[in-house]
ROVOFI-303352 format. One line per field, with one value per residue (C-alpha): residue number from 1; residue in one letter; x, y, z. Coordinates in nm, 4 decimals. Layout:
% residues N
n	NUM:...
res	a:...
u	X:...
v	Y:...
w	Z:...
This chain:
% residues 428
n	1:2:3:4:5:6:7:8:9:10:11:12:13:14:15:16:17:18:19:20:21:22:23:24:25:26:27:28:29:30:31:32:33:34:35:36:37:38:39:40:41:42:43:44:45:46:47:48:49:50:51:52:53:54:55:56:57:58:59:60:61:62:63:64:65:66:67:68:69:70:71:72:73:74:75:76:77:78:79:80:81:82:83:84:85:86:87:88:89:90:91:92:93:94:95:96:97:98:99:100:101:102:103:104:105:106:107:108:109:110:111:112:113:114:115:116:117:118:119:120:121:122:123:124:125:126:127:128:129:130:131:132:133:134:135:136:137:138:139:140:141:142:143:144:145:146:147:148:149:150:151:152:153:154:155:156:157:158:159:160:161:162:163:164:165:166:167:168:169:170:171:172:173:174:175:176:177:178:179:180:181:182:183:184:185:186:187:188:189:190:191:192:193:194:195:196:197:198:199:200:201:202:203:204:205:206:207:208:209:210:211:212:213:214:215:216:217:218:219:220:221:222:223:224:225:226:227:228:229:230:231:232:233:234:235:236:237:238:239:240:241:242:243:244:245:246:247:248:249:250:251:252:253:254:255:256:257:258:259:260:261:262:263:264:265:266:267:268:269:270:271:272:273:274:275:276:277:278:279:280:281:282:283:284:285:286:287:288:289:290:291:292:293:294:295:296:297:298:299:300:301:302:303:304:305:306:307:308:309:310:311:312:313:314:315:316:317:318:319:320:321:322:323:324:325:326:327:328:329:330:331:332:333:334:335:336:337:338:339:340:341:342:343:344:345:346:347:348:349:350:351:352:353:354:355:356:357:358:359:360:361:362:363:364:365:366:367:368:369:370:371:372:373:374:375:376:377:378:379:380:381:382:383:384:385:386:387:388:389:390:391:392:393:394:395:396:397:398:399:400:401:402:403:404:405:406:407:408:409:410:411:412:413:414:415:416:417:418:419:420:421:422:423:424:425:426:427:428
res	x:x:x:x:x:x:x:x:x:x:x:x:x:x:x:x:x:x:x:x:x:x:x:x:x:x:x:x:x:x:x:x:x:x:x:x:x:x:x:x:x:x:x:x:x:x:x:x:x:x:x:x:x:x:x:x:x:x:x:x:x:x:x:x:x:x:x:x:x:x:x:x:x:x:x:x:x:x:x:x:x:x:x:x:x:x:x:x:x:x:x:x:x:x:x:x:x:x:x:x:x:x:x:x:x:x:x:x:x:x:x:x:x:x:x:x:x:x:x:x:x:x:x:x:x:x:x:x:x:x:x:x:x:x:x:x:x:x:x:x:x:x:x:x:x:x:x:x:x:x:x:x:x:x:x:x:x:x:x:x:x:x:x:x:x:x:x:x:x:x:x:x:x:x:x:x:x:x:x:x:x:x:x:x:x:x:x:x:x:x:x:x:x:x:x:x:x:x:x:x:x:x:x:x:x:x:x:x:x:x:x:x:x:x:x:x:x:x:x:x:x:x:x:x:x:x:x:x:x:x:x:x:x:x:x:x:x:x:x:x:x:x:x:x:x:x:x:x:x:x:x:x:x:x:x:x:x:x:x:x:x:x:x:x:x:x:x:x:x:x:x:x:x:x:x:x:x:x:x:x:x:x:x:x:x:x:x:x:x:x:x:x:x:x:x:x:x:x:x:x:x:x:x:x:x:x:x:x:x:x:x:x:x:x:x:x:x:x:x:x:x:x:x:x:x:x:x:x:x:x:x:x:x:x:x:x:x:x:x:x:x:x:x:x:x:x:x:x:x:x:x:x:x:x:x:x:x:x:x:x:x:x:x:x:x:x:x:x:x:x:x:x:x:x:x:x:x:x:x:x:x:x:x:x:x:x:x:x:x:x:x:x:x:x:x:x:x:x:x:x:x:x:x:x:x:x:x:x:x:x:x:x:x:x:x:x:x:x:x:x:x:x:x:x:x:x:x:x
u	21.5505:21.2053:20.9389:20.6613:20.3873:20.1387:19.8397:19.6658:19.3122:19.1842:18.8083:18.5377:18.1645:18.1969:18.5665:18.8738:19.2265:19.4572:19.8378:20.0661:20.4360:20.7087:20.8239:21.1055:21.3237:21.5751:21.5512:21.2310:20.9045:20.7936:20.4023:20.1674:19.8361:19.4897:19.1324:18.8263:18.4519:18.2632:17.9965:17.9941:18.1323:18.4137:18.5086:18.5460:18.7661:18.9779:19.0100:19.1292:19.3748:19.5235:19.5637:19.7340:19.9696:20.0536:19.9658:20.0264:19.8664:19.6073:19.5465:19.2497:19.0959:18.7800:18.5834:18.2314:18.0461:18.1932:18.4871:18.2559:18.1547:18.5165:18.6402:18.3712:18.4543:18.8294:18.7609:18.5545:18.7535:19.1158:19.1976:19.1382:19.3400:19.6416:19.6131:19.5629:19.8395:20.1665:20.4321:20.1860:20.3346:20.1586:20.0753:19.9483:19.5897:19.5908:19.3477:19.4257:19.1795:19.3344:19.1701:19.1654:19.2943:19.6277:19.6844:19.6334:19.8782:20.0111:19.7624:19.7234:19.8606:19.5395:19.5417:19.3837:19.6827:19.9246:19.7043:19.7230:20.1035:20.1398:19.9248:20.1754:20.4698:20.3083:20.1967:20.5636:20.6709:20.4032:20.2578:19.8975:19.6171:19.4618:19.1073:18.9706:18.7428:18.5656:18.4759:18.1652:17.9507:18.0213:17.9762:17.6289:17.5645:17.6803:17.4474:17.1444:17.2261:17.3178:17.0089:16.8069:16.9800:16.9023:16.5307:16.5406:16.6790:16.4168:16.1468:16.2830:16.2734:15.9258:15.8122:15.9288:15.7465:15.4307:15.4567:15.4919:15.1765:14.9773:15.0989:14.9970:14.6492:14.6494:14.6368:14.8562:14.8752:15.2570:15.2465:15.0742:15.2020:15.5652:15.5775:15.3734:15.4140:15.3106:15.0058:14.7654:14.8724:14.8638:14.5086:14.3835:14.5624:14.4173:14.0638:14.1286:14.2430:13.9369:13.6972:13.6375:13.5783:13.4618:13.7459:13.5759:13.5729:13.9334:14.0427:13.8681:14.0985:14.4046:14.5412:14.4911:14.8626:14.8792:14.9691:14.7485:14.3941:14.0868:14.0162:14.3613:14.3328:13.9933:14.1489:14.4423:14.2229:13.9577:14.0684:13.9634:13.5988:13.6709:13.9669:14.0054:13.9665:14.3039:14.4760:14.2909:14.4037:14.7649:14.7546:14.6215:14.9068:15.1639:15.0334:15.0474:15.4003:15.4929:15.3470:15.5690:15.8769:15.8113:15.7335:16.0661:16.2481:16.0999:16.1886:16.5459:16.5512:16.4550:16.7025:16.9896:16.8875:16.8770:17.2217:17.3762:17.1817:17.4939:17.6459:17.3581:17.5830:17.7997:17.4960:17.3720:17.7117:17.7503:17.3887:17.4504:17.6818:17.4959:17.4149:17.4322:17.1194:17.0393:17.0000:17.3342:17.4966:17.3807:17.5117:17.8511:17.9117:17.8349:18.1026:18.3878:18.3107:18.2005:18.5478:18.7154:18.9914:19.1357:19.2301:19.5174:19.4521:19.1836:19.4072:19.3958:19.0164:18.9943:19.2256:19.0284:18.6992:18.8379:18.7515:19.1085:19.2866:19.4702:19.8278:19.9412:20.2918:20.5545:20.8908:20.8217:20.4975:20.1500:19.9095:19.5956:19.4619:19.1417:19.0215:19.0930:18.8108:18.7392:18.4440:18.1424:17.8959:18.0846:18.1481:17.7661:17.6896:17.9464:17.8429:17.4740:17.5770:17.7845:17.4938:17.2745:17.5392:17.5986:17.2322:17.2335:17.2094:17.4921:17.6849:18.0652:18.0063:17.7992:18.0565:18.3436:18.1497:18.0750:18.4445:18.5594:18.2848:18.4369:18.7758:18.6779:18.3346:18.0216:18.1313:18.4827:18.3604:18.1052:18.3741:18.5965:18.3126:18.2717:18.6473:18.6062:18.3038:18.5056:18.7846:18.5319:18.3667:18.6994:18.7465:18.3981:18.4433:18.8105:18.8338:18.4803:18.4143:18.0990:18.0311:17.9955:17.8807:18.1060:17.9210:17.8574:17.4803:17.3622:17.0870:16.9620:16.6352:16.7965:16.9948:16.6624:16.4947:16.7757:16.7985:16.4180:16.4266:16.7228:16.5524:16.2260:16.4234:16.6030:16.2801:16.1205:16.3930:16.3362:16.6108:16.5366:16.6261:16.6532:16.4940:16.6834:16.9259:17.2123:17.5223:17.8015:18.1341:18.4676:18.4772:18.5290
v	-21.5968:-21.6726:-21.6773:-21.4128:-21.4826:-21.2268:-21.3031:-21.0721:-21.1230:-20.9861:-20.9723:-21.0352:-21.1133:-21.4877:-21.5686:-21.4673:-21.4715:-21.5395:-21.5301:-21.6046:-21.5300:-21.5110:-21.1504:-21.2255:-21.4027:-21.2453:-21.2027:-21.2248:-21.3159:-21.6678:-21.6633:-21.9512:-21.8977:-22.0321:-21.9504:-21.9653:-21.9060:-21.6487:-21.8603:-21.9002:-22.2556:-22.1443:-21.8498:-22.0952:-22.3133:-22.0020:-21.9125:-22.2608:-22.2720:-21.9398:-22.0718:-22.3809:-22.1584:-21.9692:-21.6300:-21.3441:-21.0505:-21.0210:-20.7378:-20.7067:-20.4483:-20.2658:-20.3825:-20.2443:-20.4225:-20.7621:-20.7302:-20.7090:-21.0815:-21.1784:-20.9433:-21.0665:-21.4351:-21.3807:-21.1724:-21.4526:-21.7709:-21.6639:-21.3680:-21.5249:-21.8338:-21.6217:-21.3781:-21.6441:-21.8795:-21.9068:-21.6751:-21.4370:-21.0950:-20.7549:-20.7657:-21.1266:-21.1468:-20.7997:-20.7337:-20.4495:-20.2930:-20.0905:-19.8491:-20.0107:-19.6957:-19.7228:-20.0698:-19.9897:-20.1513:-20.0405:-20.0150:-20.3505:-20.5479:-20.6438:-20.9897:-21.1138:-21.2866:-21.0122:-20.7591:-20.9586:-20.9878:-20.6168:-20.5496:-20.7333:-20.5545:-20.2144:-20.2992:-20.3752:-20.0541:-19.8541:-19.7367:-19.8492:-19.6200:-19.8147:-19.7610:-19.7446:-20.0404:-20.0258:-20.3337:-20.5400:-20.3524:-20.0137:-20.1581:-20.2583:-19.8953:-19.7692:-20.0082:-19.8823:-19.5042:-19.5194:-19.7157:-19.4444:-19.1739:-19.3762:-19.3807:-19.0050:-18.9336:-19.1684:-18.9599:-18.6431:-18.7945:-18.9204:-18.5724:-18.4464:-18.7297:-18.6449:-18.2843:-18.3848:-18.6053:-18.3142:-18.0752:-18.3228:-18.3264:-17.9453:-17.9200:-17.6262:-17.7009:-17.6964:-17.3242:-17.2310:-17.4589:-17.4594:-17.8329:-18.0649:-18.3448:-18.1157:-18.1707:-17.9390:-18.0538:-18.4263:-18.3866:-18.2303:-18.4888:-18.7774:-18.6482:-18.5839:-18.9445:-19.0800:-18.9055:-18.5541:-18.3188:-17.9913:-17.7354:-17.5481:-17.8521:-17.9310:-17.5779:-17.5752:-17.8616:-17.6360:-17.5142:-17.1522:-17.0834:-17.1521:-16.8369:-16.9107:-16.7700:-17.0010:-16.8329:-16.9073:-17.2638:-17.3083:-17.1707:-17.4020:-17.7057:-17.6152:-17.8890:-18.1584:-18.1129:-18.2839:-18.5009:-18.8265:-19.1342:-19.2656:-18.9604:-19.0297:-19.3944:-19.2935:-19.0312:-19.2891:-19.5276:-19.2518:-19.1636:-19.5278:-19.5579:-19.2426:-19.3953:-19.7063:-19.4982:-19.2948:-19.6026:-19.7626:-19.4423:-19.4420:-19.8078:-19.7402:-19.4520:-19.6862:-19.9518:-19.6985:-19.5873:-19.9449:-20.0204:-19.7065:-19.7107:-19.7526:-19.4457:-19.2216:-18.9666:-18.9429:-18.8816:-18.6118:-18.4321:-18.4265:-18.3200:-18.0080:-17.8554:-17.5981:-17.7429:-18.1078:-18.2419:-18.5933:-18.7477:-18.6042:-18.7176:-19.0760:-19.0757:-18.9214:-19.1628:-19.4504:-19.3229:-19.2357:-19.4362:-19.3280:-19.2135:-19.1587:-19.3751:-19.4569:-19.0916:-18.9716:-18.5987:-18.3794:-18.3281:-18.6977:-18.6980:-18.3879:-18.5395:-18.8706:-18.6882:-18.4599:-18.1205:-17.9930:-17.8039:-18.0166:-17.9823:-18.0048:-17.8756:-17.8990:-17.7318:-17.5438:-17.3888:-17.4638:-17.5526:-17.6311:-17.6427:-17.8254:-18.0580:-18.4300:-18.6758:-18.8372:-19.0084:-18.8789:-18.9437:-18.7297:-18.4592:-18.4365:-18.4317:-18.1621:-17.9483:-17.9623:-17.8909:-17.5849:-17.4486:-17.4752:-17.3550:-17.0224:-16.9393:-16.9640:-16.6024:-16.4841:-16.8112:-16.8224:-17.0074:-16.7178:-16.4651:-16.6679:-16.7248:-16.3530:-16.2776:-16.5241:-16.4506:-16.1331:-16.3035:-16.6614:-16.6326:-16.8355:-17.1878:-17.1720:-17.0000:-17.2747:-17.5325:-17.3624:-17.3855:-17.7514:-17.7977:-17.6422:-17.8510:-18.1615:-18.0754:-17.9868:-18.3355:-18.5004:-18.3095:-18.4057:-18.7722:-18.8306:-18.6185:-18.6562:-18.2818:-18.0789:-17.7936:-17.4493:-17.1606:-16.8520:-16.6358:-16.2720:-16.2694:-16.6077:-16.5557:-16.7834:-16.8097:-16.9399:-17.2016:-17.3229:-17.3432:-17.5457:-17.7746:-17.8331:-17.9218:-18.1649:-18.3307:-18.3709:-18.5379:-18.7778:-18.8786:-18.9426:-19.1924:-19.3666:-19.2272:-19.1577:-18.7925:-18.6936:-18.3566:-18.0458:-17.8377:-17.9900:-18.0055:-17.7609:-17.9380:-17.9041:-17.6788:-17.8022
w	6.7424:6.8743:6.6005:6.5883:6.3491:6.2023:5.9823:5.7357:5.6036:5.2789:5.3458:5.0891:5.1203:5.0554:5.0977:5.3018:5.1700:5.4641:5.4801:5.7711:5.8039:6.0668:6.0898:6.3380:6.0828:5.8452:5.4703:5.2656:5.4370:5.3662:5.3455:5.4002:5.2137:5.2738:5.1773:5.4090:5.3768:5.5780:5.7358:6.1201:6.0929:5.8527:6.0843:6.3793:6.1610:6.0732:6.4403:6.5300:6.2460:6.3555:6.7054:6.5788:6.3617:6.6840:6.5224:6.7631:6.5701:6.2922:6.0505:5.8131:5.5757:5.6627:5.3590:5.3756:5.6613:5.5780:5.8269:6.1285:6.1612:6.0943:6.3712:6.6174:6.5543:6.5998:6.9087:7.0613:6.9560:6.8771:7.0955:7.4419:7.3392:7.2567:7.5508:7.8226:7.7220:7.9147:7.7778:7.6073:7.5345:7.5539:7.1836:7.1785:7.0602:6.9030:6.6182:6.3737:6.1308:5.8546:5.6090:5.2676:5.0980:5.2903:5.1468:4.7811:4.5423:4.2074:3.9249:3.7587:4.0540:4.2261:4.3788:4.7024:4.8497:4.7280:4.9068:5.2274:5.2033:5.1318:5.4430:5.6729:5.5096:5.5547:5.9181:6.0042:5.8321:6.0219:5.6862:5.7435:5.8682:6.1514:6.2672:6.6238:6.6953:7.0356:7.2436:7.1670:7.4177:7.2693:6.9153:7.0252:7.1378:6.8072:6.6213:6.8053:6.7917:6.4198:6.3408:6.5074:6.3006:5.9762:6.0789:6.1620:5.8180:5.6668:5.8525:5.6937:5.3494:5.4242:5.5107:5.1699:4.9936:5.1934:5.0856:4.7256:4.7504:4.8947:4.6244:4.3597:4.5211:4.5216:4.8963:5.0005:5.3695:5.3808:5.2691:5.5928:5.8732:5.9812:6.0499:5.8224:6.0809:6.3737:6.5920:6.3999:6.0522:6.1429:6.2990:5.9715:5.7520:5.9521:5.9189:5.5479:5.4993:5.6847:5.4451:5.5709:5.2771:5.4399:5.4451:5.7319:5.9498:5.8737:5.9395:6.2792:6.3870:6.3928:6.7287:6.8269:6.8163:6.4494:6.2632:5.9640:5.9918:5.9461:5.6151:5.4867:5.5935:5.4336:5.1088:5.1247:5.1860:4.9274:4.6917:4.9431:4.8423:4.5095:4.6238:4.4415:4.6684:4.5607:4.7268:5.0497:5.0510:4.9744:5.2472:5.4987:5.4045:5.4459:5.7947:5.8924:5.7601:5.9585:6.2763:6.2307:6.1885:6.4986:6.7000:6.6034:6.6891:7.0381:7.0832:6.9818:7.2296:7.5095:7.3917:7.3987:7.7404:7.8717:7.7180:7.8844:8.2114:8.4235:8.2578:8.3570:8.5267:8.2181:7.9925:8.2237:8.2385:7.8617:7.8088:8.0265:7.7532:7.5409:7.2038:7.3138:7.4962:7.5962:7.2472:7.1322:7.4574:7.3965:7.0430:7.1341:7.4174:7.1843:6.9459:7.1751:7.4891:7.8350:7.9342:7.5988:7.7371:7.3939:7.3349:7.5663:7.5061:7.3644:7.0586:6.9781:6.9892:6.7700:6.5140:6.5152:6.4770:6.2085:6.3570:6.3903:6.1071:5.8647:5.7398:5.3838:5.3496:5.0780:5.0447:5.3676:5.2262:5.3577:5.0737:5.2771:5.6345:5.5419:5.8198:5.7693:5.7152:6.0509:6.2107:6.0119:6.2864:6.5361:6.2782:6.2138:6.5846:6.6595:6.3625:6.4726:6.8362:6.7297:6.5253:6.8424:7.0945:6.9186:6.9525:7.3365:7.4352:7.6542:7.6481:7.5934:7.2714:7.1335:7.2381:7.0788:6.7599:6.7087:6.7810:6.5132:6.2590:6.0879:6.0464:5.9464:5.7948:5.9037:5.8087:5.9558:6.2703:6.3246:6.2665:6.5248:6.7787:6.6928:6.7618:7.1048:7.1862:7.0918:7.3298:7.5970:7.5453:7.6081:7.9350:8.0563:7.9690:8.0471:8.3637:8.5003:8.5338:8.4702:8.2417:8.4066:8.1949:8.2093:7.9541:8.0436:8.0224:8.1492:8.4011:8.6745:8.4923:8.1695:8.3742:8.5394:8.1983:8.0478:8.3501:8.3478:7.9816:8.0240:8.3213:8.1198:7.8355:8.0698:8.2414:7.9002:7.8352:8.1630:8.3849:8.7456:8.8367:9.2036:9.3071:9.3664:9.1537:8.9607:9.1790:9.1130:9.1012:8.9255:8.6269:8.2729
């Protein structure tokens, strides 16, 4: 019988425990063990050794972020050598990434090489939970969009810290303005940081649309007349830090736009769905790909994301239908999109949400809308169709307003939008 070798890698920060065995033979597996470092040079040596050992498939654990350089090195140096050789099979050069939890051993039996050997045995028995790893280009998209999300979260945390600083200085501006980082509030805070101490002058900097009256603003800013210079300097540093964060977010927006420029039409089609928008479209495409080609049906995508009902059954009795844990980034995006979609007056999402609300309650009804949006996303990406609203009370004016807003967002990111209304093509 022709040999067929599989390698397993137990990944750590500084070392890799690698085992290789022939799975085509009979009887117990005979493992060959070796250890390697994780530096670029060591990873090239590992790839060369695996080529010499004629390894056909490799499986490794998704240990924190340490698996990523190992995967990239094998994808670059080992995978092409196995796929392009004469006599290569369909599975030659295949890399598998398994969830570490699915490879847990018995308590008290933790060992690097034993873990790698168990990985091969469970792979052959189809007992491992394997993760979807996109190609290198899509992984780069994910890096940019996820970094932007991290900075956006940092901005929210920064806003809370800024409010705490103002409260400590007894400046009650956040009690009157809806957005502490809005235009009016930021103008007043900048002047305050630069030394302005007259509450009337600061209050006059507010826009006319601000709900607070000038008298209320003067009262809230009264403490600035005796404000310690330390608070002014801290406030100035905080505003400078905020400017840096916002500049980086804008740069990441442009970076994501440049990386996905050739998929402009896909971004536009996804952004047309109520609740999504351009920013969500970029993030979702980075997660699932421009055509969702890895997922054969919308059910596969919903299961991978984790928005479909779960199934925990024993003795013919269902114990739980709680959704499985899937891709946390997609779950966040779909939950946010569902919250926004049900507020679009007259849309089919709003009608469906209010029909489900009495029976399921708010949280489960929102999750049901997120499930529908996920299946709709697959249709738009996989079949190349457009979304067409079928709600009972959607007016031509609301369609124009939404289209205008979406076009403005696309132009802000650098896309070129041709004039005229959006084309009406196949229904989603």
